[in-house]
N, C-alpha and C positions, 0 to 999 in steps of 0.2 A: 432554674439553671442559670449560672453566670455566663457572660459572653466572653469566653476565653479567646476567641478568635481576634477580638479587638486588641489584644496584647501582642499579636504577632504581626509586625509591620515590616519586618525585614528578615533576611536569612539569620539562623541560629537563635531567634527570639524564642523558639519552642524550648530552649534549654532552661528558660526561666519559669517554665510551668512545672508545678509540683507533681511528682510521680503519681500520687493519688488521684490527680486530676486528668491523667492520660485518657482513661475511658471516656470522660465527659468531652474532652477535646475531640476525640475521634468521632463521637456522635454529632458534635457541632459541625465538623468537617463534612460528614455524610449528608446532613441536613442541608448545608450550604450548597454542596454539589448537586444534590437532587433538585433543589429549587432553581438553581442557576440553569442547569441543563434543560429543565422542563420549559424554560423561557427562551432559550437560545438554540436548543438542539446541541448534540455533541456525543461523545463517547461516555456512556454511563456505567455499564456493568463492569468494565474493566477497571475504571477508576474506584468504584465502591469496594472492589476487591483488594486494593492495595493501600488502603488508608493507614492501617496500623504498620504495615511494612515501611511505608514512606516515612511515617513519624519516627519509627525506630532508626531509620537511616539518618534522619535529620538530628536525632539525639546523639548519635554516635559519630557522625562525620562533621567537618568544619567547612562550611561553604563560604566563598567559592574556592578555597584553597584545595580541598578534596574534590575529586572528579566523579560524578555520577552519570552514567550513560544508560538511558532507557532504550530498550529494543522496541522498535516502532515508535513509542513515545506517546501513544494515544492514552496511556494510563498515567500521565504526569500532572494531572490536575492538582492533586494534593501537594505535590512538589512545588507547583506554581504558588499555591496559597501560602505555603510555609516560607516562601522566598519573597513575600511582599506584593504579590499580584492580585490579591483577593478582590480589590476594588475595581480591577479591570475586567472581571468576568461578565459584566453586563455587555460587553462587546466581544465576547468569546466567538472566535471564527468568523467575525464580521470584518468587512474591510476597514483597516485602520485600527482594529482591536487586536487582542492577543490571539495568537495561534493555538490551536488544539494540540500542538506538538512542541517539543523543545525547540527553542530558537535562541541562538547565542546573542542575536541582536536585541532580544527582549531582556536578557538577564545574564550576567557573568556566572551565575549559578547553573546555567544550562551549558554543559561542557561540550556538547556535540549535537548538531542538528540531525534529527532522525525523522522517519516517516514510513520507511518500509522495513520488513522484518529480517531477523537473523544476522544483522550487522553489528550488534552491540559488543560482542566478545572481541571481534577484530578491532574495532575503534578502541575499546578499553585497553587491549593489549598494546596497541600503538602508543597510547598515552603512558602506560607503565614503562614501556621501553624508553620513551622520550625522557621520563622522569629519571630513570636509572642512569642514562647516559649523561644527563645534566648534573647528576649528583644531588638531586633534590629529594625531598622526603614528603610525600603526601599519599593519601589512600585513593586508589582507583577502584570503583565498583561498577559492574554491569548488572542490570536487571533484565533477564530474559524469560519469557514465558514458555511453557512446555509446548505450545503450538509453534512458536518461532524456532524451537529446537529441531523441528522436522526439517528446517532449511539446511541445504548442504553447506552453506557458508559458515554456518555455526559449527559444523563438524570440522571443517577445515581450520577454523580458528582455534578450536580445542586442541587439535593436533599440534598446532604451532604454540599454543600456550604451554603445553608440556615440554616443548623443545626449548623455548626461550627462558622458561622457569623464572619469570618475574613475579613479584608479589602482586596479587591481583584477586579481588573478590568477585566471584560469578554467583549472582543470586538467581536460582532457578525458581521462578514463580509458577508453582504447579497449581493451576486452578481447576483441574478436572478430576483430581484424585481425592477421594473422600478421606477426611483426616482419621476417622475411626478405623479405617482399613489399614492404616500405616503406622499409627502410634499405639504402642501397647506391648506389654510383655518384654521379651528380650530386646526387641527393638528400642524400646524406651531406655532400657538399662544401657545399651551401647551408646545411645545418643547422649545420655548423661555423662558417660565416661569420656566420650569424644569431645564434649563441650568444655571439659576441664582444661584449662591452659596447661596444667602440669603434664597432661597426656600429649598435647601437641608438642611442647618443648622436649619431652622424653623421646619421641620419635626422631626428632632432629639430632638431639644430643647423643643418643645411643649409636645412630648411624655414623655421625661424625667421629665419634671415639673409636669405633671399630676400624674405621678406614685409616686411623693413624697408626695402627699396629703394623710394624714393618712386615713386608712380604705377604702375610697371610690376612691382613686387615680387610683389604677389599673383597676377597672371596668370601670371608665370614659374613661381612656386611651384607653382601648380595644374598648369601644364603638366608640370613636372618630376615632380610626384606621379602624374599620370595616366600618364606614360611608364613610371615605376617600377612602378606597379601593373599595367600592361599586360604588362610584362616578366615580372613575378612570376607572373601568371596563365598565361603561356605555359609557363614553366619548372616551375611547381608546381601540383599539383591541390588546392591549399588556399587558393584565392582568395576563398573565401566569407566568411571572417572578416575579411580585410583589405578586402573590398569594403564591409563594414559599418563600417570604421573601427577595427577591433580588430586589434592586432599578433598575429603567430602565431609560435610556436617549436615546431619538431619536424618530424616525429615522433621521439621518443627512446625508448630501451629503458627501460621502466618497472621493470626488475628490476636495472638497473645504478645503484647508489646514487650513484657519482661523477657519472655523466651527469645524474642527477636533481638532485643538489645544484648542479651548474653551471647547469642550466636554471632552477631556482627562484631562485638568486642573481641571475641576469640579469633575471628577471621582476620581482623585488622592487625593482630599481633603476629600472624603467621608470616614467615618469610617466603612462603611458597604460594603458588596459585591454589585457590580453594573454592570449592562449590558449596554454597549454603542452600540447601534444599528446603523451600518454604511452601507450605500447603495453604492456599487461600481459596476463597469462593467468590466467583464472579457475582456482582450484584448485591453483595453482602449488605444487609441492613434495609433493603427495599424489596419487598416481596415480589412485585411484578418483574423486577430485573433478576432476582434469584431464580424465579420459575421460568423465565424466558430470556436468558442472557443474550441469545443471538438477536432477538428483537430489540433489546436495549444496548446493543453494541455501538453502532453509530445511529443514533436515534434523532428524530425531529422533535418538535415541541410535543409535550404531553401533559396530561392532567395528573397531578401528583396523587391525589386521593384514590383515583380509579386506575391509574396506569394506562388510560386510553391514549393511544398515539394519534396525533393529527396526521392524516394521510392525504396525499394528493388524489384527486378524482381522475378516473380514466385509466386506460392501460398505459404501462410504461413500456419502453422498448424492450426491456428485459422480459417483461411478461410475454410480449409478442414473440421474442426469440424462443422462450420456453415452450410456448404453445406449438410453434412452428416445428421445433425439433421433435417433440413428442409425436406430432402428426406424421412427419417424415419416417420416423423410426418404426411406426406401426407396421408399414408395409416394406421395410427394408432392414433386414436383420444385420446388414453390414455396419449400420450406424452405431457408433459408440461415442460416449461423452466423457471428457476429461476436465477436472477442475483442480486447481491448486488451493485447497482449503477454503473455497468460496462457493459452496453449493447453493446457499441461500442468495447470496449477493449477485451471482451470475444467472440465477433462474434455473439451475439444474436440479433443485430439490425434487421438482415434480417428475423429471425424467428418471431420477434415482428411484423414486417410489414405483414408477411404472415398469422400469427395466433395470432392476437392481444389478443383474448380471453383466449389463452393458455400461454401467456407470462406474467411474474410477476417480476417487479423490486421493491424490498423491501427497497431500500435505502442502506446506509452504515451500514449494520446490518447482518454481516455474520452468527452469532449465530442464529438469527431469521430465516435467509434464510434456514438453515439446518433443523430446527425443523418444519418450515412451509412446507418444501418439505417432511418431514417425515409424517406429518399429511395427506398431499395429497396422499402419497403412501399408508398409512393405509386405505384411503378412495377409493383405487382402481385405482389411476392414476399412471403414470410412470414418475416421476420427473427427469429432468436433471439440475443439479446445476452447472453452468459454473462459475468458480472462479479462480483467480490466486493462484498459490501454496502458496505464503507467506500470502495471505489473508485467505485462508482456515484455517490456524492454529487458526484464531480468533474464529472459530466454533468447536474447538477441543472437548470440553465437550459434545456439542450437537451431534456430530458424534457418540460418544461412547454411550450416555444415550438414544438418541432418535431415532437413526438409527440402530446402530449395535446390541444393546441388543435385539431389536425387529426383527432384520433381515429383515428390510424393503427395498424394491427394489428401492433405490435411487441411481442414477448414478451421481458421482462426476467428472466433466470434468475438470481436473486440468491443467490449462493453465500456461505458464511461469514457468514450472518446470525445475529445474536445474539452471545454471548460467544465469542471465539476463543482466549482465553487468553494465551499467552506473548508475543505481539507488542505487547500493551499498547494505550494510549489511542488511537493512530492507526489501529489495525486492528480494534478491537472493532466488530462490526456491529450496533450498538444504536440507530441513528438512522433506519433505512431505513423502518420502518413510519410514523414520524412525518413524514418529509419527502415520502414518496410519498402518504401519507393526505391531505395538504392539496391535492393536485392534482386539479382536476376531470377527469372522464373516465377517471381511472385505476382499474383493478380490481386488488385485492391478495388473493392467497390464500397459504395456508401449509399443507403436508401434515403429517399427524400421524405418518406412517411412510413407509417406502420404496415401499409399494404405492400409497399415495395420491399420491406424487410423480408416479409413471408416470400415474396417472389424471388428474392435473392437467395433465401435459404434453399428453395427448391432448385434453383439454378446450380448452387454449389454441390448438390447431391450428385449430380452426374458430371460435374466438372473434374477432369483428370489432371489435377496438378495443385500446388499450393494456392490457397486463396484466403484473403482476409476480408471479412465483412465488418465494416465499422459503423457503430451507432452510438448515440449520446445517452447520457444519463437522463432520467425523469420521464415525464409524460410524453408518450408517442404522438407525433403530429398526425392528425387524421384528415388534413386538408388535401386538396388535389385528388380526391378519391376517384373522380371520373377519368383522370388521365393515368391510365394503367397499362401502358403498352408492354409487350413481353420483354423480358430481360435478354438481351442478345450480347454476346461477348464483345467487350470493347466499344459498345455503342452507347451514345448519350441519348437524351430524350428532349425534344423541343417542347417547351410548355407554352410559351407565348411568343408570337412573331412580332418583331418590330423592325427597326431600321437604325442605322448609324452606330448604335451601341448595343453590344451583346454581353450579357452577363452569364458566365458559367459558374454554376454553384455546386459545391460538394455537400451531400448529405444534409445535415442540420441547417446549412446555410441557404438551402433552397427556399425554405419559408421566409428567411430574411430577404432574399432576392426578390420574391414576390411583393414584399412590403416596400422594398426599394423602388420597384416598378410603379407602385401607386403613388409614392412621393414624387417621383420624377415626372409622372404624367401631368401633375399640377404645374410643372415647369414647361409644359408642352413637349416633353420628350417621350417617345414611345419606344421603349427598349425591348430587345429580345431577351428572353429568359430561357436558359438551357440547364436541365438537370444532368450534370456530368456523368453520374452513375459510376463510371469507372475512372479511377485515378490512374490506374495502370492496367492495361494499356490505354493510352490516349485514343480519343476518336479522331484520327487524323483527317478523315473525310470530312467530318463536320468543321474542323478547324480551317481547312482550305476553303470550304464553302462560305464560311463567315466573311472571308476577305472580299467577296464579290460585292456586298452591299453594306458593310460595316467599317467604319473608320476606327473604331475603338472596341477592344475586347477587354472585359473585366473578369478576373477570377476571384471567387470568394470561398474561403475555407477556414474552419475553426482548428487551425493547426499553425505551426510555425511556418513562416515564409521560407526560411532556409530549408531547401530540400523538398519542399512541398509541391502541391499541384500547380500553383501558379508558376513556379520556376520550371517545372516540366513543360508547361504550355510555351513559355518563353523559349526554352531550349528547342522545342519542336519547330517553332517559327524561325529560329536561328539556322537550324539545319536545312530548312526549305527556302533558301534564298532566292529561288526562282518564283516564289509566291510573293505578292505585295503584302508586306507586313503591316498589320494595323498597330495603332498605338495600343500598348498593353499596360493595364493597371492590375497590380496584384493586391488584393485585400486579404489580410490575415494577421497573424500575431508576429511582432518584431522579435528580435533576438534577445528575449528577456525570459526569466522565470516568473510565472504569474502567482502572486500571493493569494491569500484566502479572502474571501468575500462572496456575496451572492453572484450568480451567473449573470444576472441582469446588470449589476453594478460593474462587474468586470468587463463585460462586452462594451459598455460605454467608455470605460477607461482605456480600453485597448482600441477603441474606435472601429469596432467591427459590428456594431448595432446598425439597424436600418437607417437611422438618421445620419449617423457619421458616415456610413458607406455611401448614402445619396449625395452628401456634401462632397465627398472625395470624387465621386464620379462626375459630378457637375463641374467642379473646379478643373478637373483634368480635361474634360470635353471642351470647355471654353478655350483652353490653350491651343486646340487643334482646329478650331472652326473660325 
């Protein structure tokens, strides 16, 4: 086999590949992605499913003039390869390397930064309207998966697409529907008919001509259009898009490059918005990923021949949450669980198997998930909403309006809180303390280890109001097992008694604080370490007591400083001016978005690791003694 990839060094080089070599190139791309991801980790199944689709787009579009917007963007690896970034894949998702998502700063062929779902149609429509108003001429295409189409924002955008009526290609990447069930018989005939440019032109030309007939033209045109649409809805199960005023092509085989080129070419020539329905298979070409696409969605390093994935030893916080919820639900039939299309990632799959009638996957619709849970809480149930930190912010308004204002007992189990590493800016869970902290009636707590997570889950079961339990990604900390005092509302936990300097740590930072104590002990400093437990409400009694024998109070959180725990502590001391205020040092993340890289590397860069924190504390303490 020849090395066709060596001939692709920049955008549009694929157009120099002979058509008879397309299949060979697709295989080379698949082999390259499989080998690369096996060494670095990344999103595999979704990328293997869109190789031919991406090739067809690059054969039909002109980059960077034309604009291609990926929904989520985790499936853009082939796009990156075809735009000259192949040699950078050794640093995929590593600090300083290329991102696993589209980034404008990486390439002018990445038209829009993405990372969360259901946004592509909105962004593409904005591009199309900017093009039209500027009098420019280029193609705008959005690639959105059937999963992302469950998000409400996608439907809002489709409604607006029909109203604005700008030329726009929406490629529906349907990777759950079997090709054999959708292609054949009359469906194939209609598809061939609709793929002919003459048919697309005829629709526009007939309607335009009829409307030019004085007085009766418009009514006749509307009658013809209604009859045509009624016939289509009888013959095809795809009337949804055309009922909105959006043309539809498909479904077509998403692994047949020639069919794809034909469909995209027709779509490009349309003067109206058009949906191109493409059927693909996740994990295509790599049997382990085809058989278990969920396992190979966001995957770590793995062995290519066997498909064996390298895994971390020990329980993760997600595992502990899953076990805790199942145990609580066994004796409490009020407990229900809600996820937004993440049953595996959030650990709710086990709950779903045990209590299927009490498990609800609402699709990629976090806002709906929150209000749905609020309704169940108002009806007497005890909902647990398991969601990643960076995804929960998509339900911000609903948490305020539908949960907190009514003081409804919804439990938000906030997974992946803090730094998550390789997925970068859009996925770091470093804002949740800040945006939840501002909401009246919200209670926020964070466990120091896996045992305390279980205890907080038990506490939440009987808590009569909104509460968020925040825990990080990865292996659960099992240290400090002996220190397991009961969880009491709004009360912190003294772990180590010292003097002069007190460190108040939140959740994952408790482990760091204990390491800081050991480092500073070598400098002759014996510091107090306190597990904050509750970010809201604060333990005012403890904060006041610290002023008796501590000159300095340090807060540590894996969250933005703006609006976070440290600022709340500072505000508490400001509001109690009758108390001698200690010197306050807040350690957290400054006002920046954090890019991709390992958690350990990012902690050091942000100076929230134990060594950096110890240096900050020592330097600040020297100024006051």
